[in-house]
Every structure is written in C-alpha cells, then in structure tokens.
N, C-alpha and C positions, 0 to 999 in steps of 0.2 A: 506496501501499499504506499500512497503516497503521505507520508508527512515525516512534522520535524521529530523525532527523534527523544530532544534534550524534552519533549512535551510528554511523551505520553506513558503512558495509566497501567504499565503490562509491571506484571515483579519485578523481574530484574532487563534494565537495557547488554545493549550489548557496545562497546568503544573501542575503536579498532584503534589500539597503541602500537608503537616501540616497543622495542628492548629495554628501555633506560624508562620506561615508564614519565616518559617526560611532559607528556598532550600537550608540547607545544605550536600545532599548530589544525586546520580540520574541524572537526567533529569534536575528535578531543581533548580541545581547546575549548571551544562552546561548552562541552561536556562541565570543565572543571567548573570554564565561570561562569556556570548557573546550579550549576552546585553546592557552590561557595568552597571552603577549605580544607576541607573532611577529605574528601578525592584525593588534591592531589599530597595531604601527610600518610596517609594510607598507603600512597600510593609507595612515596617514598619511605617511609619505613620495609614496606616488602625487599623493595630495593639494597637499601640496606645490610636486612637476615639475610636475603637469599640469591643476590647480586638477578641479574640482569633477568626479565622473564624472557624464558625460551622460544624461539621458533613455532609454535603451532601449541603452546601451552595456553593456558586461561588461570583465572586469577581475578577473584572479589572487594570490593570497598565497598560501603554502606552508600547511597546515593544521596544523602545531605537536602539539599533545598530540590532537589530536585520529588515529580512524584510519585517515579519509580521504587521499591524498597532496596534494592541495587547494583551497579554497577559490575560488569563480567568486564575486562578488557582480555585482550586477544592479541597476541604477534600473528600477522599473519602474513603471506613471502610478501615480496618488492621482489617486481621483476623489470630486469634493464634497461635501459633503453632501448625500443629498436631491437624489441625481441618479444614471442612469445613467451606464452608459461609453458616450461616441459610437466613432463608427469611428476619428478619432483615434488614442483612448485603446487600443483595440484591435487600433489597428498598432503602439504602442507594447510592448502586451507579446505581439504575438509576437518585433520586434525583437530584442525583451528574451531571449527564448528564443535565437532563434537563435543569440547574438551570443555566449548561455554554451555552446551545441553549437559551435559554433566558434572560442572557446575552449579549452573542452574537447578538441577537435582538433587543435589547437594542441600544447597540452602533451601531446600521444602518450598520454591517457589514457583508456581502453575499455569502462570506463561512469560513470555521472553523478547523482545524487536532483537533484531538484527537483521544489522545493514549490508550496502555493499562490502561487504571488508575483504582489504584491498583494493582496491577500483577505483580509490579516487587515487589521492602520491602515490600510493605503490602500487601504481599501471599498473594492474587487473584487468585485462578484458571487461567491462563488466558480462559480457553475456554469458566467454567463460566461466568467469567469476562467477555469473546468478547459476549456471546449470551444475558447478560444484557446490554452491552454501546449502540449493535445492535436494543435492543429492543425498550428503551429509544430513539435512534436518530426515529426510525422508529415512534412510536409513538405521535414523535415530528413534526412529515413531515405528519403524517394523520392530526392532531387537525387540522392544516392550511389546508389542500386540497383545499378547498373553495375559504379557504383567504388566501395568500400566504405572508407571510412574506417577511423580505429579503433578510436572508437565501438562497443558491441557489444552495452551493455542501458544501456536509461532509464528508468531508476525512476522516478517520483515517488509523492511519498514527506508526508504531514504525519501529523502528531498528535493531529489533535482527525478523529472518525468524519462528520462532514454535504462535509465535504472530500473527503475519502478516497469517498463516495457520489458527489461528483460528479466526480470523474475517473473514478469508473468507468464512472462514465451517459456522458459522455462518449466514454470507452472504445469504449463498447460501440455505442454511433453515427457513431460514423468509423468502425470493424466493420462496421455494415450498408451506411455507405455504399461500404465499398469492393467488399463484392461486390454490391453495384447499379451497381456499376459495372461489374464482372468481367464482366458477366451482359449490362448494353444495350452495349460494345463488340465486336462486331465484330471486331476484331485485337487482340484483347486472348488470349494465351492466360492459362488455366485456370492460379490459382493466382497472378500475376505482380502483380496488385494487392494476394495482401491479405499476402505475406510481405514486397515491401518495410517493412511496419512492426513488425513482429516483437520492435525490439526495443523498444517500446514498453511500458513496464507498470502 
C-alpha cells in the first residue's frame, strides 16, 4: 500500500538501516526524527554491546513517539553502481525480511509494515526487490500455516508509487503461482495454498 511508514499503526515498522545503525538519511532519518531520542540511543547501545548489525540480520528498538509499538531495524544488501543483484544479494534480502518477521514474532506483535528494503539508496531494483520481499513473506507464512504465530497481518508499504506498484505486481504474480500450484498438485486441498499467504497485503 501507499503510505508514510512513520504514521503506520501496525505493531511494528521496519527501518532499512545500515550496519552502523547511524540512521543518517532517507527513511531511517525520518523514523528517528519522529520517534525521538529513544531509537537512536537504543541503536547506539546495541552497537556498543554487539558491534555492527550484520547484513541480513535484524534488531528492534522501542518506537518512542511513533504510533507503532516497535521499530525493527535490518540491513539489506547494497548493490554496486551499474550492476544487477546477484543470487547472494537476493538471498541477503530474503534473510533480512525473514529475520524482521522472526523479530516481530519474538516481540509477540500481530502486525508489521515493511517498506521496499534496499530499493532506495542501496540501489536494489524495485521490481526485483519486491519479488524477493514478497517471496520471503509468503515462505514465512507458509511455514506457519498449520501452527500460526502471533503475526496476523503483513503490510507492504512505501511512500512512492512506483515501488508500491512493484509490490502489487509481485503479489499478483505470487497469487497466480499459488493458484497454479493448487491446480497441479493432486494431493492439494482446494484453497490450501491460497490461504497460506492471506496475511500479506
């Protein structure tokens, strides 16, 4: 959906951070400015204790003045200029999304808003990034189809229309693939695959 992540009322929002958790630009800067000092101070304490946040990993801070309950920070892959993402970049992006969802689950939160991680200043092409983000969300949900965790809704949110349209396209492609899987698997119950990722919007 199109929206301002800093006004999201989900349980958690995701901050596409750098390894130093410096929050000096882009969405990270906006989040810190609106949340107040708590996000920056807790980020600094994490760095002092653990060192840099590794690629694909996630950690959380309180949300301060934001309407959500927590901010989950993750480091997505950075694509070199004039290059396309490699399989390693795709794996790192999926890991970032997966670890964000695991952290949200650990916090016991029911909803989360995820932006186009790495699709801004980290130069991951939005269409390719959206596919990896959607794929990671769907895999997370499918792995919990029989024993759901606390997460009931995953919102894919960005403040620019092109990236939002990439999310829409990726979701439609994933839905079409699920429908095809249901009709081609002899042992699949009608509607089973389609229902597994209903939490992703």
